C-alpha positions in Angstrom: -10.6 -7.2 13.4 -11.5 -10.7 14.3 -14.0 -10.5 17.2 -14.3 -13.7 19.3 -11.1 -15.2 17.8 -8.3 -16.6 19.9 -4.8 -15.3 19.6 -3.7 -18.7 18.3 -6.3 -18.8 15.6 -5.6 -15.2 14.5 -1.9 -16.1 14.2 -2.7 -19.2 12.1 -4.9 -17.1 9.9 -2.2 -14.4 9.5 0.3 -17.0 8.5 -2.0 -18.5 5.9 -2.6 -15.0 4.4 1.2 -14.3 4.4 2.0 -17.6 2.7 -0.8 -17.0 0.1 0.5 -13.6 -0.8 4.1 -14.9 -0.9 3.2 -17.7 -3.3 1.4 -15.5 -5.8 3.2 -13.8 -8.6 1.8 -10.4 -9.5 2.1 -9.6 -13.2 2.1 -6.2 -14.8 -0.6 -5.6 -17.4 1.9 -6.2 -20.1 2.5 -9.7 -18.8 6.2 -9.3 -19.5 7.3 -9.0 -15.9 6.1 -10.5 -12.6 7.0 -9.4 -9.1 7.1 -11.3 -5.8 5.4 -9.6 -2.9 5.8 -10.3 0.8 3.9 -8.9 3.7 4.2 -8.7 7.4 1.2 -9.1 9.6 0.7 -8.6 13.3 -1.8 -9.8 15.9 -2.9 -7.9 18.9 -5.3 -9.1 21.5 -7.6 -6.5 23.1 -10.2 -6.7 25.8 -13.0 -4.6 24.2 -14.9 -3.9 27.4 -14.9 -0.2 28.2 -13.1 0.7 24.9 -15.0 3.1 22.6 -14.8 1.9 19.0 -13.4 5.2 17.7 -10.6 5.1 20.3 -9.9 1.5 19.5 -9.5 2.3 15.8 -7.1 5.2 16.7 -5.0 2.9 18.8 -4.8 0.4 15.9 -3.6 3.0 13.5 -0.7 3.9 15.8 0.7 0.4 15.5 
């Protein structure tokens, strides 16, 4: 959750996180093999007025 953040800024941040994860090579403890990882992130804008926190968290988990 990024309270007070615009949709555009949240999208920019999500893309930076995605690129950072994509560039990193994750090595197994043996160091003999590395894997590439990619992720998908989404952004949703919600007007929090009148939404109970617990209900908000339940809605997020459904996505």
